[in-house]
C-alpha positions as CSV (number, residue, x, y, z in Angstrom):
1,M,15.6,-24.2,-3.1
2,I,12.0,-25.2,-2.7
3,G,11.5,-28.8,-4.0
4,E,15.2,-29.5,-3.8
5,P,15.7,-31.6,-0.6
6,Q,19.3,-32.3,-1.5
7,A,20.0,-28.6,-1.0
8,A,19.0,-28.7,2.7
9,G,22.6,-29.3,3.7
10,L,23.9,-26.4,1.7
11,V,21.3,-24.0,3.1
12,N,22.1,-25.1,6.7
13,A,25.8,-24.7,6.0
14,V,25.2,-21.2,4.7
15,L,23.1,-20.2,7.7
16,R,25.6,-21.6,10.2
17,N,28.4,-19.8,8.5
18,F,26.4,-16.5,8.7
19,L,25.7,-17.1,12.4
20,R,29.4,-17.7,13.0
21,K,30.5,-14.6,11.1
22,R,27.4,-12.4,11.6
23,E,29.2,-9.4,13.0
24,K,31.9,-9.3,10.3
25,L,29.5,-10.0,7.4
26,L,27.0,-7.3,8.5
27,T,29.9,-4.8,9.0
28,N,31.2,-5.5,5.6
29,A,27.7,-5.1,4.1
30,A,27.3,-1.8,5.8
31,H,30.3,-0.4,4.0
32,G,28.1,-0.2,0.9
33,E,25.1,2.0,0.5
34,Q,22.8,-0.8,-0.6
35,G,23.7,-2.9,2.4
36,R,23.4,0.0,4.8
37,F,20.1,1.3,3.6
38,A,18.5,-1.9,2.1
39,F,17.4,-0.2,-1.1
40,P,18.6,-0.5,-4.7
41,Q,21.3,1.9,-5.8
42,W,19.1,3.7,-8.3
43,W,16.7,4.7,-5.6
44,I,19.5,5.8,-3.3
45,D,21.1,7.9,-6.1
46,K,17.7,9.5,-6.9
47,L,17.1,10.7,-3.4
48,R,20.7,11.8,-3.0
49,D,20.5,13.9,-6.1
50,Q,17.2,15.5,-5.1
51,Y,17.8,15.9,-1.3
52,P,21.5,15.7,-0.7
53,A,21.3,17.1,2.9
54,C,18.8,14.6,4.2
55,Y,18.5,11.6,1.8
56,A,20.2,9.3,4.4
57,D,17.6,10.2,7.0
58,A,14.8,9.5,4.5
59,L,16.2,6.0,3.6
60,T,16.7,5.1,7.3
61,A,13.1,6.2,8.1
62,A,11.8,4.2,5.1
63,N,12.9,0.9,6.9
64,L,10.7,1.7,9.9
65,H,7.3,0.1,10.2
66,P,4.6,2.4,8.9
67,P,1.8,3.5,11.2
68,F,-1.2,1.2,11.5
69,T,-3.9,3.1,9.7
70,L,-7.6,2.4,9.1
71,R,-10.1,3.8,6.6
72,V,-13.5,4.4,8.0
73,N,-16.3,3.3,5.6
74,H,-17.9,6.6,4.7
75,R,-21.2,4.8,3.8
76,R,-21.6,3.3,7.2
77,M,-20.0,5.7,9.8
78,Q,-18.3,9.0,10.2
79,R,-14.7,9.0,11.2
80,D,-15.2,10.8,14.5
81,T,-17.9,8.4,15.5
82,Y,-15.5,5.5,15.0
83,L,-12.9,7.3,17.0
84,Q,-15.4,7.4,19.8
85,M,-16.0,3.6,19.5
86,L,-12.2,3.0,19.8
87,C,-12.0,5.3,22.8
88,E,-14.8,3.4,24.5
89,Q,-12.8,0.2,24.1
90,E,-9.7,2.0,25.3
91,I,-7.9,1.7,22.0
92,A,-5.7,4.8,21.5
93,A,-6.1,6.4,18.1
94,R,-6.1,9.7,16.3
95,A,-7.6,11.2,13.1
96,T,-5.0,11.4,10.4
97,G,-7.1,12.2,7.3
98,T,-10.6,12.7,6.1
99,Y,-11.4,9.0,6.5
100,A,-8.2,7.9,8.2
101,V,-7.7,6.8,11.8
102,T,-4.2,5.8,13.0
103,L,-3.9,3.5,16.0
104,E,-1.2,4.1,18.5
105,R,-0.3,0.4,18.4
106,P,-1.0,-2.2,15.8
107,M,-3.5,-4.9,16.6
108,A,-5.2,-7.9,15.0
109,V,-8.1,-6.9,12.8
110,D,-10.4,-9.3,14.5
111,R,-10.1,-7.1,17.6
112,L,-11.1,-4.0,15.8
113,P,-14.6,-2.9,16.5
114,G,-16.8,-3.3,13.5
115,F,-14.1,-4.7,11.2
116,A,-16.0,-7.9,10.4
117,Q,-19.1,-5.8,9.8
118,G,-17.4,-3.5,7.2
119,L,-17.1,-0.4,9.3
120,V,-13.4,0.0,8.6
121,S,-10.5,-1.4,6.4
122,V,-6.8,-1.4,6.9
123,Q,-5.3,1.0,4.4
124,D,-2.2,3.3,4.6
125,S,-3.1,7.0,4.7
126,A,-1.1,7.7,1.5
127,A,-3.1,5.0,-0.3
128,Q,-6.3,6.7,0.9
129,S,-5.4,9.7,-1.3
130,A,-6.0,7.8,-4.6
131,A,-9.8,7.4,-4.7
132,P,-10.6,11.1,-3.8
133,L,-8.1,12.3,-6.3
134,L,-9.8,10.3,-9.0
135,D,-13.0,12.3,-8.3
136,A,-15.2,9.6,-9.7
137,Q,-18.9,10.7,-9.7
138,T,-22.0,8.7,-9.3
139,G,-22.8,6.7,-12.4
140,M,-19.3,6.8,-13.9
141,H,-17.7,3.7,-15.4
142,V,-14.3,3.2,-13.6
143,L,-11.4,0.8,-14.1
144,D,-9.1,-0.1,-11.3
145,A,-6.4,-1.6,-13.5
146,C,-4.3,-3.2,-10.7
147,A,-7.0,-3.9,-8.2
148,A,-5.7,-6.5,-5.7
149,P,-6.1,-6.7,-2.8
150,G,-9.0,-4.3,-3.2
151,G,-8.3,-1.3,-1.0
152,K,-8.7,1.3,-3.7
153,T,-11.6,-0.5,-5.4
154,T,-13.6,-0.5,-2.2
155,H,-12.7,3.1,-1.4
156,L,-14.0,4.2,-4.8
157,L,-17.3,2.4,-4.1
158,E,-17.5,3.9,-0.6
159,L,-17.3,7.4,-2.0
160,A,-19.8,7.2,-4.8
161,D,-22.2,4.9,-6.6
162,V,-19.8,4.0,-9.5
163,D,-19.6,1.1,-11.8
164,V,-16.2,-0.4,-11.1
165,T,-14.3,-3.0,-13.0
166,A,-11.6,-4.5,-10.7
167,L,-8.9,-5.9,-12.9
168,D,-5.7,-7.8,-11.9
169,V,-3.4,-10.3,-13.6
170,D,-3.2,-12.4,-10.5
171,A,-6.4,-14.5,-10.1
172,S,-5.4,-15.7,-6.6
173,R,-5.0,-12.2,-5.4
174,L,-8.4,-11.2,-6.8
175,A,-9.9,-13.6,-4.1
176,L,-8.9,-10.9,-1.6
177,V,-10.8,-8.3,-3.7
178,R,-13.9,-10.4,-3.5
179,Q,-13.5,-11.0,0.2
180,N,-13.2,-7.2,0.8
181,L,-16.2,-6.4,-1.3
182,E,-18.3,-9.0,0.5
183,R,-17.2,-7.8,4.0
184,L,-17.9,-4.1,3.0
185,Q,-21.2,-5.1,1.3
186,L,-20.1,-3.5,-2.0
187,H,-20.2,-4.7,-5.6
188,A,-17.8,-4.5,-8.5
189,R,-17.1,-6.5,-11.6
190,V,-14.0,-8.6,-10.8
191,V,-11.9,-9.6,-13.8
192,T,-8.7,-11.5,-14.3
193,G,-6.7,-9.9,-17.0
194,D,-3.8,-7.7,-18.2
195,A,-4.6,-4.0,-18.7
196,V,-2.4,-3.9,-21.8
197,Q,-4.2,-6.8,-23.4
198,A,-7.7,-5.3,-23.2
199,A,-9.1,-7.4,-26.1
200,A,-9.1,-10.4,-23.8
201,W,-11.4,-8.9,-21.2
202,W,-12.8,-5.4,-22.3
203,D,-16.4,-5.2,-23.5
204,G,-15.7,-2.0,-25.5
205,R,-17.4,0.4,-23.2
206,L,-15.3,3.4,-22.5
207,F,-14.0,4.1,-18.9
208,E,-14.5,7.6,-17.6
209,R,-11.9,7.1,-14.9
210,V,-8.9,4.8,-14.7
211,L,-6.9,4.1,-11.6
212,L,-3.5,2.4,-12.0
213,D,-1.5,1.6,-8.9
214,T,1.7,0.0,-10.1
215,A,4.2,-2.0,-8.0
216,L,6.5,1.1,-7.8
217,A,3.7,3.5,-7.0
218,S,2.4,1.3,-4.2
219,Q,5.6,1.7,-2.0
220,H,3.5,3.7,0.4
221,G,5.4,2.8,3.5
222,H,8.6,4.1,1.9
223,R,7.1,7.3,0.7
224,Q,5.2,8.0,3.9
225,N,8.3,7.6,6.2
226,A,10.6,9.3,3.6
227,A,8.2,12.2,3.4
228,K,8.4,12.8,7.1
229,A,12.2,12.6,7.1
230,L,12.4,15.0,4.2
231,G,9.9,17.4,5.7
232,L,7.6,17.1,2.7
233,G,3.9,16.2,2.3
234,R,3.2,12.8,0.8
235,N,1.7,14.2,-2.3
236,T,4.7,16.5,-3.0
237,L,7.1,13.6,-2.6
238,T,5.0,11.3,-4.8
239,R,5.0,13.9,-7.6
240,K,8.7,14.5,-7.3
241,L,9.7,10.8,-7.3
242,G,7.2,10.0,-10.0
243,S,8.3,12.7,-12.4
244,S,12.0,11.9,-11.8
245,R,11.4,8.2,-12.4
246,K,9.8,9.0,-15.8
247,K,12.9,10.9,-16.8
248,K,15.3,8.1,-15.9
């Protein structure tokens, strides 16, 4: 409806009708699984097939807000040292991974000690698994094929002195990659392009590692909360969902 001022009356009428019939409409929607769980039917069916006893708990948990997790910049500070900084400022947090620190309560990043100086980044603990799994070694030529907003690109660079090409089809989102690189004092080649149309951007030099985080693969909040509800580790659930998706 954007750019269609004549539609304002229709939108207002729809909203008013919803407010008048809110309870009835929500009740009717809840009769169907898509309305009740707020997920597409194929996803609901997939979890039901694999985990019939607890798929509903997993889908319900997936709609909860994920924890507020930080990644400590390994080049600048150790995780436990940063935890001590948080403690000194009376910010409750706990270690949840090799580089991960999860806050008890979310807060604005400008209130985080050392955020502006590049000591930490906001990144889900599941997403923090990607760079270590890639096992990129110093001197390697690495492609991050769906780089924006830059969390995994910067994590790769924090772990080793690698030559990273940060590629994304969305030029506007690549601005976030550049901002994160600057804040963390890291360097990568930032390129606008499509990974399947390499002739438009690739210089012909072979990549020794390629990281591809697709839109489906990046549903970390869902997978993290669902894993807890299913009693699985995140990596186990990721493998199960990924392999089953390929077979579909």
